[in-house]
N, C-alpha and C positions, 0 to 999 in steps of 0.2 A: 356461517353454512345452515339452513334449514335444513329438518332433519328428512323432508321429502326432495330435497335436492342429491342426485347421484354423488358419492365422493369422488373426487380428483383422482385421476388413474397417476398411481406412483410407481415408477419403473424399480425393482426389484434389485437390491443390491446382487453383486456377481456372487457372494456365498451364499443367499438367499434363493437365486434364479430356480424356479420349478424345477422339479426332478426329471429329467428327460426320458427316463424309463419309466415314468408314470403315465397312467392314462391321459389323453387328453383332457376330458372332464373332471380333473380331480382337484377338488378344494384344497388350496394350498392350506398349510397350517402350522402350528408351533407348540410344542411342549412346555418350551422355555420360559414363558412369561411377559410377551411382548407386549404394547399398547396395543388396543383395539384396532384394526385397521386392515387394509388390503398387504398383500405380499408376504405370506408365509407357507410355510412348507406343512404339508397333511403329516400327522404324528402317526406310527404302526401301532397297530392294534393293542398288542400289548404293554406299549410304553404309555398309550394314553391311559387305558385300565391303572397302569401305576401312578400314573398324574391325578387322576382322580382319589385315589388312594391318599398320597399325601397332600393334598388340598382338603379332604375331609381332615385329617390327622392335623393340620397346621389350624384348624377351625375349633377343636377343641377345646382350646384354655379358656374361652370366651362362655364355655357353658358351665351353668353351676349345675350340681345335683339337686333334685328336691326329696325331701320327705313325703312318701304317698302311704295310706292306710294300708292295712295289710289287703283288704277288701278292692283295693283301685289297683295294686300292684303286679296283677296278673300279666305276663305277657312283657315287664318292662325286663333291662337291664340293671344288674346291679352294679352302682357307682364306687362302691368298695367292697372289701372285705365282708362276709357275713360271718362275725365272732360271737360266740355262746355269752348271754350276758347272764345264765346261772349254768350252774352244773346239771348234767343231764344220765340217770334222773339226779332229781337233787336233794333225795334220801334214800336211804336203803328200800327196797319194795319185792312185795311178794310176785313173784313171775305166774303163780299159778292158784289156782285155789285150794284149799289143804289144810295143813295145819303147821303154825309156826312151834317149831321145836327146840329146846337148847340138851344139847349134850348127848350122849347116847341113851336109845332105848330099852325098854319099854317107859313111856313118857307118862305121869298123871295128868290128866285133862282137868283145866282148870275150868270152873263153871262159870263162865263169864259169856256176855255178848262178844260176836265174833268180831275181828279188826276189820274194818270196811277202808274203802279206797274213799279218799276226802275225810276221814275221821281221824282225829288225835292217836297217835299210839297207844298201845297198849302197856301198862306198869311191864317194866322188864320182867322177865322170865329167868326163874332160877333152874339150877343143872337138875333135869330129867320133869320139866315140866313143860305142857303144850297148851296152846290156845287155837281156836279155829280163825282161819286167815283168808280173805279173798283178796284176787289177783288185783294188782297196783296198791294196797292197803302198805303202810309204813310199818316193817317187822320191828316187834318190840327189841329194846334194848337186851341181849344176852342171846337173842336168835343163832342157831348154827346152821338151821337147813330149814327149807319148808319140804315138808312131807306132802305129795300129792293126793288126794281126796283117796282115788282109785287103787292107789298103792298103800292102803293104811287098813286097818280095822280097830273097832273099839269093842272093849268089853269092861264089864264088873268083876271085880275079884270076889274067889268064894270066901267067903267066912265060916267060921265053926257053926255048928248046930245041926238039928233035926232036918232032914230032907222035908219037900214039900208033900202033906196027906194026899193031896190028890195027884199031881204030876209027877210027884218024885223026885224033883230037882232039888240041886243041893242049894246051901242059902247065899244068895252073893249081898255086897255092900260096899260100902267105902268108896271113894273117887274114881270115875269111868278111867281105865286105863287104855292108852294107844299102843298100837302094835305098827309095825313097819311088814308090807310085805316083800318089801326089796331091802337090799343095802341103802344105808343113807350113807353118801358123802358132804361132808362138811360144806356149806356156802349152796348148796344145791338148789335151783330155783330159787336165788335170791337177785336182784340188778343190784349189785352195789351202787352206790354214789358216785357220778360220775363215768358210769360204765361206759356212756355213749362220748361226752366230752366233758371237761373241766372248764370254768368261767376262764374266756379269753382266747381259747380255742379257735383257730379260724376252721369254720366249717366247709364254708365254698368262696372262692376266688372272686374278685371284681371281674365283672362281666359277664356273669352267670344270667343268664334267661331265667326270669322266675316262673316258675310251671307251681301247678298246686303243690305238688310234695316241696316244692322250697317254701310256699306259704305254710305249710305243715310247719316245716322244720324252725322258720322263724318263729313261728306263734310259741312251738313248744321251748323254744331257747328264749324265749323271752320278749321278742318284738311285738308292738302295738304298728310300728309303722317301719319303714323300711327305706333308704335311701339310693332312688334310681337314678339314671341320668334321663333328663328330659327328652321326651321324642324329637327327634330334627323336625322343623316346622318349615311345611313346603307349600309353596303355591303354586298355581297353574295358570299358566295364561296360553288361550288358543287362539292363536292369529290363523285369519283367513276371510276376504269376505264371501267366498265360495262355499261354507258351511251352513249347514241348517240344523236345527238345536232338534227339530220333530218332523216326521211325515216323510213322505218318499220325495227320493232326487226329482228333478225338473227344472229344466230352462236352465241348466249349465251349473244348477247349483247340486251338491252332493249332501250328504249326512257326515257331521262331525262325529266319526268313530273314537277320535283320541278322547275329546270329554269325557264320555263314560268309562272309558279304558283304564286310563292314568291316575285317577283318585284310588282306587281298589288296588292297582298295579302297586302305587308307591306307599300305599298304607300296609302292604302285605310285605313290605320292604321294612316296615318297622316306623313310616313315616308319619307324622300329625299332618293332616291333607288340611289346611285352611278353607281354602276356597279353591275353585276353577273358574276363571272369568274366561267370557269370551270378547275379544279385543278386535278382532277384526283385522284388516290391514292399515288401520291406521296409527300413524311413527309418535305423533305427539302421545298420543293415548297409551301406547305401549310405552314411552319413555317414562310417563307420569306413575304407571304401574309397576314398572322395574325398579325406579328412585325411589317410591313408597313404600316398598313391597317391607314388612318386617321379619319375612321369613328367613330361615336359614337358607335354603334352596329355592330359587325360582327355576320352572321348568317352563319352558317357552316351546311351542309348536309351528313349527315351518317357520319362514322367514330368514333361515339362516344363509341360503344360495346367494345370486347376484342377481337375483331379476328384479323387474321394476318396485315389486313390491316387497322386495325382502330387506326390512327393516332393523333385522337385530343387529347386525355389525355396527351401523351408524350410533343406533340409540345406546350401546356399550362404549362406542368413541365418546360419545357428547357424555355419558355419566362416568366417565374417565376409570372404566373398568379396565381391566387386566386379563388378556385372552391365556389361558395355562394351555388349551387346546386348541385347534382352528382347523377342523379337518380331520378326520380319522382314516388310515388306508384300511377300508372293512365295508364289504357290500352285503346287504343293503345299509344307507346311514352315512356314507361318507361326510358330507356337509354339519353332520354333528359337531357343537364345540362345548366347550368349560368355561367359565370366567369368573375372576373374584371381584364381586364388586366393591365398591367404595364404603367405609367406614360408616356406620350410625353415628352422627353427633352425640345423639342421648348413650348410644351405647359403644364406646371406642373400641371395645374388648372385642365384639360380636364381628366376627369374620362371615360375610355373607356370598352366595355363587349364584352362579347361573348356568343352567345346561340347557342350551338351545339343540331342541330335535328336529331333525325334520320331519316334514309334513306327513310323506307317506306312512301308514300304519305299521309295517311290519320294520322301515326302516327306523321309525321311533322306537320300537321295541329295540332293536339293536341299540339305540343311544340308551335308552335307560341301563340295559346289561353292561354297556361298556362305560358309562361314565356315572348315572345315578346311583347304580347298586355299589358300588367301591367305594364312592364319597358317602354315601348313608351310612355304611357300613364302618368304614373307618370315622366319622363323626361319633358315633355311638358306643365306640370301643372306649374304654379306660385307659387301655393299655395299648402301645403301638399296634395297629390292624396289621395282620399277614394272613394270609392264604395258608390253607394246609400245603405244608411240603415248603415254606420257605422259613421254615426257623432253624437256626443252626444251636450250637453251645452257647453263643452269647446272647443269642437273642435274634429276632427278624430284622434285616436289612429294610431300611426305609424305603430305600428305592432298586431294590432286584426283585427281579420277578421270580414268582415260584416256581420250584423243578415240577413239572406235571407228574401228577399222582400216576402211580400203575394200579391202582385199586379200580376192576370194572363195576364194584358195586355203587350205587346210587349214594352221595353223604347221607348223614343221619340225620333225622327230622329233629327240629328246634327242640332243645330241652336244657335241662340243665347243664352249663358249660358250655352253650353255643348262643349265638344270637340269632335274631330273627333268619326267616328262610332267604340268605343273602345266596345269590347264585355264585357258586364257586365251581372251578372245574375238576371233572374226574373222566378219565379215560376209557373208551368203549371201543370197538371195533365196528368199522359200519359195515351194512351186509351188500350194498350196494358202492359202483363207482360214484364218487361226488364232482360234479365240476365244479372247478376253480376259476378264481378271477388270475388274469396271467400276473399282477404285481399285488394284489390285496387279499386279505383273510376276508372269507364268509362266513355268515351267521346263518345256517340253513336248520328249519324246523324238522325235529327227528322225533320218533317215538321207539322207547326199548321194546325190543321183539326178539325173543330167544335169546338175550344175551347178546345181542347186536343193536345198534341204532340204525333206525331205517329212514332215510331220508324222505322226507313227504313233499308232495308235487307242486303244492302251493307255494312257491316262497317268495314270489315277487316283491318288491319293495312297498306297492300299495296292495297285498294282500294278507288276509287275517284268518284263511280258513286255514292254512296250515298249522298255524300258531294255535288256533285255538282248539286242534284236537292232540298237538304237539305235549310229549313230555318234556321237552327243551330245545338246545341250541347247540347243533354241533358247529366245531370251531374247524374251520375247513382252510388249509394252508395255500398260497398263491400257487396256483396250479393244477389243484384239485386232489382228490385222495382216489385210492384205489380199491376193491373189495376185501375187507377183512383188516384195514390199516387201522391202526389207533388212533383215534380223536379225541380232541377234549370236549367234554358235554358240559354245557352249563343247564344247568334244572332250572327251571320257573319254579316261582317264590309261593308252589302251593301244590298240594300232593297230585301227582297225576290222575287221570281218569282214566279208567278202566272203561273198554269198548271204545273211546271215542274215537279213536281214528279210522276203524273200520267204516264209518258213516260215511268217510269220503268216497267210499265206492274204491277205486282204483289208486289210492293214493299210494301204494309201496311201487315206487318206481326205480 
């Protein structure tokens, strides 16, 4: 059968018949892993996200960590624990500028150059001796404390003899004497060797995002490069003969909004975007692009429904792909899909996936947050991925959905101990009533305002005006939500832009 021919109509078995309670235009699908083809039941939105996480976790085995120089590791994820390669500090050091002293005072000052950081330690101090020392310098053997400069004074001891004939001052001589203006406690202002860590101590766990502070810690602990997980490689295939790459819409042609948007969005989710290619509505070109891609994840736009030029299902069937999710009970974006592609003969352990996004822009965003983001998060985690709230005393269940968080605050920014800004839900009350779908979940752009989530007006599947001003997407259950009801919110993978929402005018509806 040619890829351009429509697939034969296969009656669904009785146990796979479309859900009679679902909407008439629902795209059947399954999360069970069926061969690409027709007659599948649409997957509930939480189950679809869980299936995407499992797919990403299952693909981790074929991904080997790589060593990157410190200067190139910023923003990456540690592939293993960061263990200390040396004691920190590696020798007893002075915490302050002042005097290294031995025993109780007062002390006789040794007439020699001060002990400086980066220089060899001075000779051992005898009890009752002191030597000037700088911050960070190795303390001489025998040192019992460091006396800060501002807490000390020096003097010459008085000797026998006549007073000075002009000034009347008594004679002074001998070694300079150091006195303390405060009580001296043994060990004060000395950083002992290994105070921060000992060689072999775990400093940070696997899965920590490399921040500037992590780079500093790694350098201090003796690292020249860090073992990090490779960024998931993603290739974007933009489908549709009606799309223009530049200029104004005309003669039935429209601008491609997804091509410029998806690459940066996926990069914000931690992906290495190899290319964005425009395929059009050419089934053979799409087959060649999908089967020839070396990416970990192929993302397509459009072509996932059952129209005359919707080729994605037929291409996946010919390519021997396995559908993991074929349609999701969510609006917008219900025709989205997730498939496991055939293995690359040159890399038999390399597991590849394809996320098929609907062609409408906001529906495509829904597909990104539903399927692509959880898959990428799991793919880059060295330990089993779980969203906040899903941990138990025995660890996360790979198939269980997380308990919804009751914290109304946004999740913390990316940093040590966190992954890139992967959207994870947190609960916020909605200010206004939100209309729902009778059977499906809805994802609606919102802004945070006065401790509530305010739905934005422009939330149609083809619209981007709402999401462009939004802080996140609220997860509306079937049937809708009343004012004040707490709902899950998915943050966008970048900081909110203050003042963006009022630019919409009457967007607070």
